[in-house]
Biopython code that builds the backbone (N, CA, C, O; Angstrom):
import numpy as np
from Bio.PDB.StructureBuilder import StructureBuilder

atoms = [
    (1, "UNK", "N", (106.208, -40.523, -7.726)),
    (1, "UNK", "CA", (107.255, -41.506, -7.753)),
    (1, "UNK", "C", (107.374, -42.180, -6.402)),
    (1, "UNK", "O", (107.074, -41.612, -5.352)),
    (2, "UNK", "N", (107.827, -43.417, -6.482)),
    (2, "UNK", "CA", (108.017, -44.167, -5.266)),
    (2, "UNK", "C", (109.272, -43.740, -4.534)),
    (2, "UNK", "O", (109.977, -42.834, -4.979)),
    (3, "UNK", "N", (109.544, -44.358, -3.461)),
    (3, "UNK", "CA", (110.732, -44.036, -2.679)),
    (3, "UNK", "C", (112.007, -44.291, -3.468)),
    (3, "UNK", "O", (113.051, -43.678, -3.244)),
    (4, "UNK", "N", (111.875, -45.209, -4.386)),
    (4, "UNK", "CA", (113.053, -45.516, -5.197)),
    (4, "UNK", "C", (113.084, -44.720, -6.485)),
    (4, "UNK", "O", (113.966, -44.929, -7.318)),
    (5, "UNK", "N", (112.137, -43.808, -6.665)),
    (5, "UNK", "CA", (112.109, -42.949, -7.854)),
    (5, "UNK", "C", (111.335, -43.530, -8.999)),
    (5, "UNK", "O", (111.351, -42.955, -10.088)),
    (6, "UNK", "N", (110.649, -44.654, -8.812)),
    (6, "UNK", "CA", (109.887, -45.262, -9.896)),
    (6, "UNK", "C", (108.433, -44.809, -9.838)),
    (6, "UNK", "O", (107.996, -44.249, -8.832)),
    (7, "UNK", "N", (107.704, -45.041, -10.881)),
    (7, "UNK", "CA", (106.290, -44.691, -10.969)),
    (7, "UNK", "C", (105.459, -45.639, -10.144)),
    (7, "UNK", "O", (104.267, -45.385, -9.966)),
    (8, "UNK", "N", (106.007, -46.704, -9.635)),
    (8, "UNK", "CA", (105.298, -47.684, -8.843)),
    (8, "UNK", "C", (104.737, -47.109, -7.561)),
    (8, "UNK", "O", (103.783, -47.663, -7.013)),
    (9, "UNK", "N", (105.283, -46.038, -7.072)),
    (9, "UNK", "CA", (104.779, -45.425, -5.862)),
    (9, "UNK", "C", (103.381, -44.911, -6.041)),
    (9, "UNK", "O", (102.555, -45.010, -5.134)),
    (10, "UNK", "N", (103.105, -44.354, -7.216)),
    (10, "UNK", "CA", (101.746, -43.864, -7.510)),
    (10, "UNK", "C", (100.769, -45.017, -7.607)),
    (10, "UNK", "O", (99.613, -44.900, -7.201)),
    (11, "UNK", "N", (101.228, -46.112, -8.138)),
    (11, "UNK", "CA", (100.375, -47.288, -8.276)),
    (11, "UNK", "C", (99.997, -47.803, -6.886)),
    (11, "UNK", "O", (98.849, -48.171, -6.640)),
    (12, "UNK", "N", (100.968, -47.822, -5.997)),
    (12, "UNK", "CA", (100.683, -48.274, -4.631)),
    (12, "UNK", "C", (99.695, -47.328, -3.941)),
    (12, "UNK", "O", (98.797, -47.762, -3.218)),
    (13, "UNK", "N", (99.880, -46.046, -4.178)),
    (13, "UNK", "CA", (98.970, -45.072, -3.568)),
    (13, "UNK", "C", (97.560, -45.227, -4.103)),
    (13, "UNK", "O", (96.585, -45.130, -3.358)),
    (14, "UNK", "N", (97.461, -45.470, -5.412)),
    (14, "UNK", "CA", (96.152, -45.665, -6.039)),
    (14, "UNK", "C", (95.504, -46.938, -5.493)),
    (14, "UNK", "O", (94.312, -46.952, -5.185)),
    (15, "UNK", "N", (96.284, -47.986, -5.378)),
    (15, "UNK", "CA", (95.747, -49.256, -4.870)),
    (15, "UNK", "C", (95.300, -49.093, -3.415)),
    (15, "UNK", "O", (94.249, -49.601, -3.024)),
    (16, "UNK", "N", (96.098, -48.386, -2.623)),
    (16, "UNK", "CA", (95.743, -48.167, -1.229)),
    (16, "UNK", "C", (94.489, -47.311, -1.114)),
    (16, "UNK", "O", (93.613, -47.583, -0.293)),
    (17, "UNK", "N", (94.410, -46.263, -1.954)),
    (17, "UNK", "CA", (93.223, -45.394, -1.951)),
    (17, "UNK", "C", (91.990, -46.180, -2.377)),
    (17, "UNK", "O", (90.909, -45.989, -1.820)),
    (18, "UNK", "N", (92.147, -47.070, -3.370)),
    (18, "UNK", "CA", (91.031, -47.906, -3.822)),
    (18, "UNK", "C", (90.590, -48.842, -2.700)),
    (18, "UNK", "O", (89.395, -49.041, -2.482)),
    (19, "UNK", "N", (91.554, -49.411, -1.997)),
    (19, "UNK", "CA", (91.231, -50.305, -0.891)),
    (19, "UNK", "C", (90.485, -49.540, 0.205)),
    (19, "UNK", "O", (89.504, -50.046, 0.750)),
    (20, "UNK", "N", (90.932, -48.351, 0.526)),
    (20, "UNK", "CA", (90.266, -47.534, 1.544)),
    (20, "UNK", "C", (88.860, -47.172, 1.089)),
    (20, "UNK", "O", (87.913, -47.206, 1.876)),
    (21, "UNK", "N", (88.731, -46.825, -0.189)),
    (21, "UNK", "CA", (87.411, -46.458, -0.734)),
    (21, "UNK", "C", (86.451, -47.645, -0.646)),
    (21, "UNK", "O", (85.301, -47.489, -0.235)),
    (22, "UNK", "N", (86.932, -48.844, -1.038)),
    (22, "UNK", "CA", (86.076, -50.043, -0.997)),
    (22, "UNK", "C", (85.686, -50.376, 0.439)),
    (22, "UNK", "O", (84.544, -50.756, 0.695)),
    (23, "UNK", "N", (86.602, -50.243, 1.360)),
    (23, "UNK", "CA", (86.287, -50.468, 2.774)),
    (23, "UNK", "C", (85.236, -49.463, 3.241)),
    (23, "UNK", "O", (84.303, -49.814, 3.963)),
    (24, "UNK", "N", (85.401, -48.206, 2.818)),
    (24, "UNK", "CA", (84.428, -47.174, 3.178)),
    (24, "UNK", "C", (83.067, -47.487, 2.567)),
    (24, "UNK", "O", (82.038, -47.287, 3.213)),
    (25, "UNK", "N", (83.053, -47.977, 1.329)),
    (25, "UNK", "CA", (81.776, -48.353, 0.694)),
    (25, "UNK", "C", (81.089, -49.479, 1.464)),
    (25, "UNK", "O", (79.885, -49.424, 1.713)),
    (26, "UNK", "N", (81.857, -50.496, 1.837)),
    (26, "UNK", "CA", (81.290, -51.612, 2.598)),
    (26, "UNK", "C", (80.764, -51.126, 3.948)),
    (26, "UNK", "O", (79.685, -51.525, 4.388)),
    (27, "UNK", "N", (81.533, -50.267, 4.591)),
    (27, "UNK", "CA", (81.106, -49.722, 5.883)),
    (27, "UNK", "C", (79.828, -48.926, 5.727)),
    (27, "UNK", "O", (78.920, -49.024, 6.552)),
    (28, "UNK", "N", (79.757, -48.130, 4.656)),
    (28, "UNK", "CA", (78.548, -47.341, 4.382)),
    (28, "UNK", "C", (77.361, -48.253, 4.104)),
    (28, "UNK", "O", (76.258, -47.999, 4.588)),
    (29, "UNK", "N", (77.575, -49.310, 3.330)),
    (29, "UNK", "CA", (76.484, -50.249, 3.021)),
    (29, "UNK", "C", (75.988, -50.922, 4.297)),
    (29, "UNK", "O", (74.783, -51.076, 4.494)),
    (30, "UNK", "N", (76.918, -51.324, 5.162)),
    (30, "UNK", "CA", (76.530, -51.945, 6.429)),
    (30, "UNK", "C", (75.755, -50.952, 7.280)),
    (30, "UNK", "O", (74.743, -51.302, 7.886)),
    (31, "UNK", "N", (76.233, -49.715, 7.322)),
    (31, "UNK", "CA", (75.541, -48.687, 8.103)),
    (31, "UNK", "C", (74.149, -48.427, 7.555)),
    (31, "UNK", "O", (73.207, -48.235, 8.323)),
    (32, "UNK", "N", (74.009, -48.418, 6.237)),
    (32, "UNK", "CA", (72.675, -48.205, 5.637)),
    (32, "UNK", "C", (71.737, -49.360, 5.976)),
    (32, "UNK", "O", (70.568, -49.145, 6.299)),
    (33, "UNK", "N", (72.261, -50.599, 5.899)),
    (33, "UNK", "CA", (71.424, -51.743, 6.262)),
    (33, "UNK", "C", (71.049, -51.672, 7.737)),
    (33, "UNK", "O", (69.926, -52.008, 8.114)),
    (34, "UNK", "N", (71.982, -51.238, 8.565)),
    (34, "UNK", "CA", (71.686, -51.060, 9.981)),
    (34, "UNK", "C", (70.625, -50.001, 10.205)),
    (34, "UNK", "O", (69.740, -50.170, 11.044)),
    (35, "UNK", "N", (70.709, -48.909, 9.457)),
    (35, "UNK", "CA", (69.695, -47.858, 9.568)),
    (35, "UNK", "C", (68.338, -48.389, 9.128)),
    (35, "UNK", "O", (67.327, -48.107, 9.771)),
    (36, "UNK", "N", (68.301, -49.144, 8.052)),
    (36, "UNK", "CA", (67.035, -49.711, 7.582)),
    (36, "UNK", "C", (66.467, -50.681, 8.618)),
    (36, "UNK", "O", (65.260, -50.698, 8.860)),
    (37, "UNK", "N", (67.327, -51.477, 9.221)),
    (37, "UNK", "CA", (66.868, -52.414, 10.246)),
    (37, "UNK", "C", (66.349, -51.661, 11.463)),
    (37, "UNK", "O", (65.337, -52.047, 12.048)),
    (38, "UNK", "N", (67.037, -50.590, 11.847)),
    (38, "UNK", "CA", (66.586, -49.790, 12.989)),
    (38, "UNK", "C", (65.253, -49.126, 12.680)),
    (38, "UNK", "O", (64.384, -49.050, 13.548)),
    (39, "UNK", "N", (65.082, -48.642, 11.446)),
    (39, "UNK", "CA", (63.794, -48.038, 11.066)),
    (39, "UNK", "C", (62.686, -49.085, 11.097)),
    (39, "UNK", "O", (61.584, -48.815, 11.576)),
    (40, "UNK", "N", (62.978, -50.270, 10.589)),
    (40, "UNK", "CA", (61.977, -51.345, 10.606)),
    (40, "UNK", "C", (61.636, -51.717, 12.050)),
    (40, "UNK", "O", (60.472, -51.949, 12.377)),
    (41, "UNK", "N", (62.651, -51.771, 12.909)),
    (41, "UNK", "CA", (62.400, -52.091, 14.317)),
    (41, "UNK", "C", (61.567, -51.005, 14.986)),
    (41, "UNK", "O", (60.689, -51.300, 15.796)),
    (42, "UNK", "N", (61.848, -49.732, 14.642)),
    (42, "UNK", "CA", (61.076, -48.626, 15.214)),
    (42, "UNK", "C", (59.626, -48.691, 14.752)),
    (42, "UNK", "O", (58.712, -48.460, 15.543)),
    (43, "UNK", "N", (59.410, -49.004, 13.477)),
    (43, "UNK", "CA", (58.042, -49.134, 12.962)),
    (43, "UNK", "C", (57.330, -50.311, 13.624)),
    (43, "UNK", "O", (56.152, -50.217, 13.969)),
    (44, "UNK", "N", (58.043, -51.410, 13.798)),
    (44, "UNK", "CA", (57.446, -52.576, 14.458)),
    (44, "UNK", "C", (57.102, -52.249, 15.910)),
    (44, "UNK", "O", (56.056, -52.659, 16.412)),
    (45, "UNK", "N", (57.978, -51.516, 16.576)),
    (45, "UNK", "CA", (57.705, -51.134, 17.965)),
    (45, "UNK", "C", (56.488, -50.216, 18.043)),
    (45, "UNK", "O", (55.669, -50.330, 18.955)),
    (46, "UNK", "N", (56.381, -49.308, 17.079)),
    (46, "UNK", "CA", (55.220, -48.409, 17.044)),
    (46, "UNK", "C", (53.938, -49.208, 16.811)),
    (46, "UNK", "O", (52.924, -48.975, 17.468)),
    (47, "UNK", "N", (53.996, -50.142, 15.878)),
    (47, "UNK", "CA", (52.834, -51.000, 15.618)),
    (47, "UNK", "C", (52.487, -51.824, 16.857)),
    (47, "UNK", "O", (51.313, -52.018, 17.171)),
    (48, "UNK", "N", (53.503, -52.304, 17.552)),
    (48, "UNK", "CA", (53.268, -53.087, 18.766)),
    (48, "UNK", "C", (52.618, -52.223, 19.845)),
    (48, "UNK", "O", (51.747, -52.689, 20.579)),
    (49, "UNK", "N", (53.046, -50.960, 19.936)),
    (49, "UNK", "CA", (52.446, -50.061, 20.926)),
    (49, "UNK", "C", (50.977, -49.812, 20.603)),
    (49, "UNK", "O", (50.136, -49.794, 21.501)),
    (50, "UNK", "N", (50.670, -49.620, 19.331)),
    (50, "UNK", "CA", (49.273, -49.416, 18.923)),
    (50, "UNK", "C", (48.456, -50.673, 19.222)),
    (50, "UNK", "O", (47.333, -50.592, 19.721)),
    (51, "UNK", "N", (49.032, -51.827, 18.912)),
    (51, "UNK", "CA", (48.327, -53.087, 19.174)),
    (51, "UNK", "C", (48.133, -53.297, 20.672)),
    (51, "UNK", "O", (47.075, -53.761, 21.099)),
    (52, "UNK", "N", (49.128, -52.965, 21.463)),
    (52, "UNK", "CA", (49.002, -53.121, 22.914)),
    (52, "UNK", "C", (47.924, -52.198, 23.461)),
    (52, "UNK", "O", (47.161, -52.579, 24.349)),
    (53, "UNK", "N", (47.865, -50.991, 22.929)),
    (53, "UNK", "CA", (46.828, -50.046, 23.360)),
    (53, "UNK", "C", (45.442, -50.577, 22.995)),
    (53, "UNK", "O", (44.512, -50.520, 23.799)),
    (54, "UNK", "N", (45.320, -51.086, 21.784)),
    (54, "UNK", "CA", (44.029, -51.647, 21.348)),
    (54, "UNK", "C", (43.657, -52.853, 22.204)),
    (54, "UNK", "O", (42.492, -53.033, 22.559)),
    (55, "UNK", "N", (44.647, -53.678, 22.535)),
    (55, "UNK", "CA", (44.385, -54.838, 23.384)),
    (55, "UNK", "C", (43.932, -54.406, 24.773)),
    (55, "UNK", "O", (43.022, -54.998, 25.354)),
    (56, "UNK", "N", (44.577, -53.369, 25.295)),
    (56, "UNK", "CA", (44.176, -52.868, 26.619)),
    (56, "UNK", "C", (42.747, -52.340, 26.582)),
    (56, "UNK", "O", (41.968, -52.576, 27.506)),
    (57, "UNK", "N", (42.405, -51.625, 25.514)),
    (57, "UNK", "CA", (41.035, -51.106, 25.395)),
    (57, "UNK", "C", (40.041, -52.261, 25.279)),
    (57, "UNK", "O", (38.969, -52.225, 25.883)),
    (58, "UNK", "N", (40.397, -53.272, 24.510)),
    (58, "UNK", "CA", (39.505, -54.431, 24.355)),
    (58, "UNK", "C", (39.358, -55.172, 25.687)),
    (58, "UNK", "O", (38.270, -55.633, 26.031)),
    (59, "UNK", "N", (40.449, -55.281, 26.423)),
    (59, "UNK", "CA", (40.385, -55.948, 27.729)),
    (59, "UNK", "C", (39.488, -55.164, 28.682)),
    (59, "UNK", "O", (38.713, -55.758, 29.432)),
    (60, "UNK", "N", (39.587, -53.838, 28.656)),
    (60, "UNK", "CA", (38.730, -53.022, 29.518)),
    (60, "UNK", "C", (37.268, -53.183, 29.112)),
    (60, "UNK", "O", (36.386, -53.306, 29.961)),
    (61, "UNK", "N", (37.027, -53.181, 27.805)),
    (61, "UNK", "CA", (35.651, -53.379, 27.339)),
    (61, "UNK", "C", (35.137, -54.754, 27.757)),
    (61, "UNK", "O", (33.981, -54.895, 28.156)),
    (62, "UNK", "N", (35.996, -55.763, 27.666)),
    (62, "UNK", "CA", (35.596, -57.114, 28.088)),
    (62, "UNK", "C", (35.309, -57.150, 29.587)),
    (62, "UNK", "O", (34.355, -57.787, 30.032)),
    (63, "UNK", "N", (36.146, -56.457, 30.359)),
    (63, "UNK", "CA", (35.928, -56.394, 31.803)),
    (63, "UNK", "C", (34.620, -55.680, 32.116)),
    (63, "UNK", "O", (33.848, -56.121, 32.967)),
    (64, "UNK", "N", (34.377, -54.564, 31.413)),
    (64, "UNK", "CA", (33.110, -53.849, 31.613)),
    (64, "UNK", "C", (31.925, -54.738, 31.259)),
    (64, "UNK", "O", (30.928, -54.770, 31.979)),
    (65, "UNK", "N", (32.038, -55.456, 30.150)),
    (65, "UNK", "CA", (30.965, -56.367, 29.731)),
    (65, "UNK", "C", (30.768, -57.473, 30.762)),
    (65, "UNK", "O", (29.641, -57.853, 31.079)),
    (66, "UNK", "N", (31.883, -57.981, 31.278)),
    (66, "UNK", "CA", (31.794, -59.041, 32.277)),
    (66, "UNK", "C", (31.107, -58.517, 33.533)),
    (66, "UNK", "O", (30.288, -59.213, 34.134)),
    (67, "UNK", "N", (31.441, -57.290, 33.928)),
    (67, "UNK", "CA", (30.812, -56.698, 35.110)),
    (67, "UNK", "C", (29.315, -56.545, 34.889)),
    (67, "UNK", "O", (28.515, -56.869, 35.767)),
    (68, "UNK", "N", (28.935, -56.047, 33.707)),
    (68, "UNK", "CA", (27.510, -55.914, 33.394)),
    (68, "UNK", "C", (26.822, -57.274, 33.366)),
    (68, "UNK", "O", (25.701, -57.426, 33.852)),
    (69, "UNK", "N", (27.502, -58.253, 32.795)),
    (69, "UNK", "CA", (26.919, -59.600, 32.734)),
    (69, "UNK", "C", (26.741, -60.164, 34.144)),
    (69, "UNK", "O", (25.733, -60.808, 34.438)),
    (70, "UNK", "N", (27.723, -59.918, 35.012)),
    (70, "UNK", "CA", (27.612, -60.403, 36.388)),
    (70, "UNK", "C", (26.446, -59.729, 37.107)),
    (70, "UNK", "O", (25.687, -60.383, 37.823)),
    (71, "UNK", "N", (26.308, -58.403, 36.910)),
    (71, "UNK", "CA", (25.191, -57.691, 37.531)),
    (71, "UNK", "C", (23.858, -58.209, 37.000)),
    (71, "UNK", "O", (22.913, -58.413, 37.761)),
    (72, "UNK", "N", (23.792, -58.418, 35.688)),
    (72, "UNK", "CA", (22.567, -58.935, 35.078)),
    (72, "UNK", "C", (22.248, -60.328, 35.600)),
    (72, "UNK", "O", (21.091, -60.637, 35.885)),
    (73, "UNK", "N", (23.270, -61.171, 35.728)),
    (73, "UNK", "CA", (23.051, -62.531, 36.244)),
    (73, "UNK", "C", (22.551, -62.485, 37.686)),
    (73, "UNK", "O", (21.687, -63.271, 38.076)),
    (74, "UNK", "N", (23.097, -61.563, 38.470)),
    (74, "UNK", "CA", (22.641, -61.445, 39.868)),
    (74, "UNK", "C", (21.188, -61.000, 39.920)),
    (74, "UNK", "O", (20.411, -61.507, 40.729)),
    (75, "UNK", "N", (20.815, -60.055, 39.061)),
    (75, "UNK", "CA", (19.419, -59.602, 39.021)),
    (75, "UNK", "C", (18.502, -60.722, 38.552)),
    (75, "UNK", "O", (17.403, -60.900, 39.077)),
    (76, "UNK", "N", (18.964, -61.473, 37.557)),
    (76, "UNK", "CA", (18.172, -62.593, 37.057)),
    (76, "UNK", "C", (17.996, -63.650, 38.140)),
    (76, "UNK", "O", (16.910, -64.210, 38.288)),
    (77, "UNK", "N", (19.054, -63.928, 38.898)),
    (77, "UNK", "CA", (18.967, -64.909, 39.979)),
    (77, "UNK", "C", (17.980, -64.436, 41.043)),
    (77, "UNK", "O", (17.188, -65.227, 41.556)),
    (78, "UNK", "N", (18.027, -63.146, 41.374)),
    (78, "UNK", "CA", (17.094, -62.606, 42.360)),
    (78, "UNK", "C", (15.657, -62.719, 41.848)),
    (78, "UNK", "O", (14.756, -63.117, 42.587)),
    (79, "UNK", "N", (15.451, -62.364, 40.577)),
    (79, "UNK", "CA", (14.110, -62.479, 39.996)),
    (79, "UNK", "C", (13.645, -63.935, 40.013)),
    (79, "UNK", "O", (12.482, -64.213, 40.304)),
    (80, "UNK", "N", (14.548, -64.861, 39.703)),
    (80, "UNK", "CA", (14.185, -66.287, 39.722)),
    (80, "UNK", "C", (13.813, -66.735, 41.129)),
    (80, "UNK", "O", (12.874, -67.510, 41.314)),
    (81, "UNK", "N", (14.558, -66.240, 42.127)),
    (81, "UNK", "CA", (14.224, -66.582, 43.510)),
    (81, "UNK", "C", (12.844, -66.047, 43.883)),
    (81, "UNK", "O", (12.068, -66.729, 44.552)),
    (82, "UNK", "N", (12.541, -64.824, 43.449)),
    (82, "UNK", "CA", (11.220, -64.252, 43.732)),
    (82, "UNK", "C", (10.122, -65.047, 43.046)),
    (82, "UNK", "O", (9.089, -65.335, 43.650)),
    (83, "UNK", "N", (10.343, -65.402, 41.788)),
    (83, "UNK", "CA", (9.356, -66.200, 41.053)),
    (83, "UNK", "C", (9.161, -67.544, 41.742)),
    (83, "UNK", "O", (8.034, -68.021, 41.870)),
    (84, "UNK", "N", (10.261, -68.158, 42.189)),
    (84, "UNK", "CA", (10.150, -69.442, 42.876)),
    (84, "UNK", "C", (9.370, -69.291, 44.180)),
    (84, "UNK", "O", (8.547, -70.144, 44.512)),
    (85, "UNK", "N", (9.625, -68.212, 44.921)),
    (85, "UNK", "CA", (8.903, -67.986, 46.181)),
    (85, "UNK", "C", (7.417, -67.778, 45.922)),
    (85, "UNK", "O", (6.575, -68.317, 46.640)),
    (86, "UNK", "N", (7.095, -66.989, 44.889)),
    (86, "UNK", "CA", (5.685, -66.759, 44.547)),
    (86, "UNK", "C", (5.036, -68.070, 44.111)),
    (86, "UNK", "O", (3.914, -68.379, 44.512)),
    (87, "UNK", "N", (5.741, -68.832, 43.295)),
    (87, "UNK", "CA", (5.188, -70.111, 42.831)),
    (87, "UNK", "C", (4.970, -71.063, 43.998)),
    (87, "UNK", "O", (3.966, -71.773, 44.046)),
    (88, "UNK", "N", (5.905, -71.076, 44.935)),
    (88, "UNK", "CA", (5.751, -71.939, 46.110)),
    (88, "UNK", "C", (4.557, -71.483, 46.948)),
    (88, "UNK", "O", (3.789, -72.308, 47.444)),
    (89, "UNK", "N", (4.407, -70.173, 47.101)),
    (89, "UNK", "CA", (3.267, -69.636, 47.848)),
    (89, "UNK", "C", (1.958, -69.989, 47.151)),
    (89, "UNK", "O", (0.990, -70.386, 47.800)),
    (90, "UNK", "N", (1.934, -69.846, 45.841)),
    (90, "UNK", "CA", (0.725, -70.180, 45.080)),
    (90, "UNK", "C", (0.427, -71.671, 45.174)),
    (90, "UNK", "O", (-0.737, -72.069, 45.231)),
    (91, "UNK", "N", (1.467, -72.496, 45.191)),
    (91, "UNK", "CA", (1.257, -73.941, 45.324)),
    (91, "UNK", "C", (0.672, -74.260, 46.694)),
    (91, "UNK", "O", (-0.202, -75.119, 46.821)),
    (92, "UNK", "N", (1.160, -73.562, 47.717)),
    (92, "UNK", "CA", (0.598, -73.782, 49.059)),
    (92, "UNK", "C", (-0.849, -73.327, 49.110)),
    (92, "UNK", "O", (-1.686, -73.990, 49.725)),
    (93, "UNK", "N", (-1.158, -72.193, 48.467)),
    (93, "UNK", "CA", (-2.548, -71.726, 48.411)),
    (93, "UNK", "C", (-3.402, -72.706, 47.642)),
    (93, "UNK", "O", (-4.548, -72.962, 48.012)),
    (94, "UNK", "N", (-2.853, -73.256, 46.574)),
    (94, "UNK", "CA", (-3.611, -74.245, 45.793)),
    (94, "UNK", "C", (-3.878, -75.494, 46.624)),
    (94, "UNK", "O", (-4.959, -76.077, 46.543)),
    (95, "UNK", "N", (-2.896, -75.905, 47.422)),
    (95, "UNK", "CA", (-3.104, -77.054, 48.313)),
    (95, "UNK", "C", (-4.224, -76.761, 49.301)),
    (95, "UNK", "O", (-5.072, -77.614, 49.563)),
    (96, "UNK", "N", (-4.221, -75.536, 49.854)),
    (96, "UNK", "CA", (-5.277, -75.144, 50.804)),
    (96, "UNK", "C", (-6.626, -75.119, 50.094)),
    (96, "UNK", "O", (-7.632, -75.549, 50.657)),
    (97, "UNK", "N", (-6.653, -74.615, 48.852)),
    (97, "UNK", "CA", (-7.912, -74.584, 48.082)),
    (97, "UNK", "C", (-8.418, -75.997, 47.821)),
    (97, "UNK", "O", (-9.616, -76.263, 47.922)),
    (98, "UNK", "N", (-7.497, -76.906, 47.484)),
    (98, "UNK", "CA", (-7.892, -78.300, 47.234)),
    (98, "UNK", "C", (-8.437, -78.915, 48.519)),
    (98, "UNK", "O", (-9.449, -79.615, 48.492)),
    (99, "UNK", "N", (-7.774, -78.657, 49.638)),
    (99, "UNK", "CA", (-8.258, -79.203, 50.918)),
    (99, "UNK", "C", (-9.638, -78.647, 51.240)),
    (99, "UNK", "O", (-10.514, -79.389, 51.683)),
    (100, "UNK", "N", (-9.844, -77.342, 51.022)),
    (100, "UNK", "CA", (-11.157, -76.743, 51.282)),
    (100, "UNK", "C", (-12.205, -77.317, 50.340)),
    (100, "UNK", "O", (-13.329, -77.604, 50.751)),
    (101, "UNK", "N", (-11.832, -77.483, 49.073)),
    (101, "UNK", "CA", (-12.765, -78.050, 48.104)),
    (101, "UNK", "C", (-13.110, -79.492, 48.463)),
    (101, "UNK", "O", (-14.262, -79.909, 48.344)),
    (102, "UNK", "N", (-12.113, -80.246, 48.900)),
    (102, "UNK", "CA", (-12.370, -81.628, 49.342)),
    (102, "UNK", "C", (-13.359, -81.652, 50.510)),
    (102, "UNK", "O", (-14.263, -82.487, 50.558)),
    (103, "UNK", "N", (-13.173, -80.724, 51.445)),
    (103, "UNK", "CA", (-14.069, -80.639, 52.594)),
    (103, "UNK", "C", (-15.489, -80.296, 52.152)),
    (103, "UNK", "O", (-16.454, -80.919, 52.593)),
    (104, "UNK", "N", (-15.607, -79.284, 51.263)),
    (104, "UNK", "CA", (-16.935, -78.896, 50.771)),
    (104, "UNK", "C", (-17.568, -80.056, 50.013)),
    (104, "UNK", "O", (-18.765, -80.312, 50.148)),
    (105, "UNK", "N", (-16.767, -80.753, 49.220)),
    (105, "UNK", "CA", (-17.301, -81.890, 48.460)),
    (105, "UNK", "C", (-17.757, -82.995, 49.413)),
    (105, "UNK", "O", (-18.816, -83.592, 49.217)),
    (106, "UNK", "N", (-16.967, -83.261, 50.426)),
    (106, "UNK", "CA", (-17.343, -84.304, 51.397)),
    (106, "UNK", "C", (-18.629, -83.915, 52.102)),
    (106, "UNK", "O", (-19.505, -84.758, 52.293)),
    (107, "UNK", "N", (-18.763, -82.642, 52.497)),
    (107, "UNK", "CA", (-19.992, -82.183, 53.157)),
    (107, "UNK", "C", (-21.188, -82.281, 52.208)),
    (107, "UNK", "O", (-22.279, -82.708, 52.585)),
    (108, "UNK", "N", (-20.935, -81.860, 50.936)),
    (108, "UNK", "CA", (-22.031, -81.932, 49.957)),
    (108, "UNK", "C", (-22.421, -83.384, 49.701)),
    (108, "UNK", "O", (-23.604, -83.697, 49.564)),
    (109, "UNK", "N", (-21.442, -84.259, 49.638)),
    (109, "UNK", "CA", (-21.736, -85.673, 49.424)),
    (109, "UNK", "C", (-22.509, -86.236, 50.605)),
    (109, "UNK", "O", (-23.443, -87.019, 50.429)),
    (110, "UNK", "N", (-22.119, -85.837, 51.801)),
    (110, "UNK", "CA", (-22.813, -86.284, 53.000)),
    (110, "UNK", "C", (-24.250, -85.766, 53.010)),
    (110, "UNK", "O", (-25.173, -86.504, 53.357)),
    (111, "UNK", "N", (-24.445, -84.498, 52.629)),
    (111, "UNK", "CA", (-25.797, -83.921, 52.568)),
    (111, "UNK", "C", (-26.634, -84.669, 51.525)),
    (111, "UNK", "O", (-27.812, -84.945, 51.749)),
    (112, "UNK", "N", (-26.018, -84.993, 50.391)),
    (112, "UNK", "CA", (-26.728, -85.738, 49.342)),
    (112, "UNK", "C", (-27.119, -87.115, 49.855)),
    (112, "UNK", "O", (-28.251, -87.557, 49.659)),
    (113, "UNK", "N", (-26.200, -87.784, 50.501)),
    (113, "UNK", "CA", (-26.485, -89.112, 51.018)),
    (113, "UNK", "C", (-27.620, -89.069, 52.061)),
    (113, "UNK", "O", (-28.507, -89.923, 52.063)),
    (114, "UNK", "N", (-27.574, -88.069, 52.937)),
    (114, "UNK", "CA", (-28.630, -87.946, 53.954)),
    (114, "UNK", "C", (-29.975, -87.647, 53.288)),
    (114, "UNK", "O", (-31.009, -88.199, 53.663)),
    (115, "UNK", "N", (-29.934, -86.752, 52.283)),
    (115, "UNK", "CA", (-31.185, -86.424, 51.578)),
    (115, "UNK", "C", (-31.723, -87.647, 50.858)),
    (115, "UNK", "O", (-32.932, -87.874, 50.833)),
    (116, "UNK", "N", (-30.825, -88.440, 50.268)),
    (116, "UNK", "CA", (-31.255, -89.654, 49.566)),
    (116, "UNK", "C", (-31.833, -90.640, 50.553)),
    (116, "UNK", "O", (-32.833, -91.284, 50.234)),
    (117, "UNK", "N", (-31.266, -90.796, 51.725)),
    (117, "UNK", "CA", (-31.783, -91.703, 52.738)),
    (117, "UNK", "C", (-33.171, -91.253, 53.213)),
    (117, "UNK", "O", (-34.079, -92.071, 53.365)),
    (118, "UNK", "N", (-33.325, -89.936, 53.446)),
    (118, "UNK", "CA", (-34.637, -89.432, 53.893)),
    (118, "UNK", "C", (-35.666, -89.677, 52.812)),
    (118, "UNK", "O", (-36.791, -90.083, 53.101)),
    (119, "UNK", "N", (-35.299, -89.439, 51.595)),
    (119, "UNK", "CA", (-36.244, -89.640, 50.491)),
    (119, "UNK", "C", (-36.639, -91.112, 50.399)),
    (119, "UNK", "O", (-37.799, -91.453, 50.167)),
    (120, "UNK", "N", (-35.651, -91.961, 50.587)),
    (120, "UNK", "CA", (-35.935, -93.394, 50.496)),
    (120, "UNK", "C", (-36.812, -93.834, 51.652)),
    (120, "UNK", "O", (-37.652, -94.716, 51.472)),
    (121, "UNK", "N", (-36.647, -93.247, 52.843)),
    (121, "UNK", "CA", (-37.449, -93.602, 53.998)),
    (121, "UNK", "C", (-38.843, -93.061, 53.891)),
    (121, "UNK", "O", (-39.775, -93.707, 54.370)),
    (122, "UNK", "N", (-39.039, -91.921, 53.294)),
    (122, "UNK", "CA", (-40.361, -91.301, 53.203)),
    (122, "UNK", "C", (-41.011, -91.586, 51.862)),
    (122, "UNK", "O", (-42.136, -91.139, 51.637)),
    (123, "UNK", "N", (-40.446, -92.214, 51.077)),
    (123, "UNK", "CA", (-40.882, -92.323, 49.814)),
    (123, "UNK", "C", (-41.570, -93.245, 49.047)),
    (123, "UNK", "O", (-41.810, -93.008, 47.864)),
]
sb = StructureBuilder()
sb.init_structure("model")
sb.init_model(0)
sb.init_chain("A")
sb.init_seg("    ")
for serial, (resi, resn, name, xyz) in enumerate(atoms, 1):
    if name == "N":
        sb.init_residue(resn, " ", resi, " ")
    sb.init_atom(name, np.array(xyz, "f"), 0.0, 1.0, " ", f" {name:<3s}", serial, name[0])
structure = sb.get_structure()
């Protein structure tokens, strides 16, 4: 009974209890959605950590590859310099061979000309 002795007091209590229950339900629903969001955020953070680790490993592998490529390029450049030096040396030797051959040819031509002149004079 209510304060005035009527049954309305129970109705007010029921309505108040229903209101409290509905508020509690809404609060629980919000808390559950918050928990789900926190779980999703935790899973996303875990995935991000795995991705960051994989990225770091890939970056290290890329750095290692770059270092190897740089070393290989340096060796290739050194080999190219050696090949160029050998080729230049061979070209200089070829020039000397051509000069020597020109000299031998000139001497042989001179000997031929002298022999032809002697033959023509004695002949």
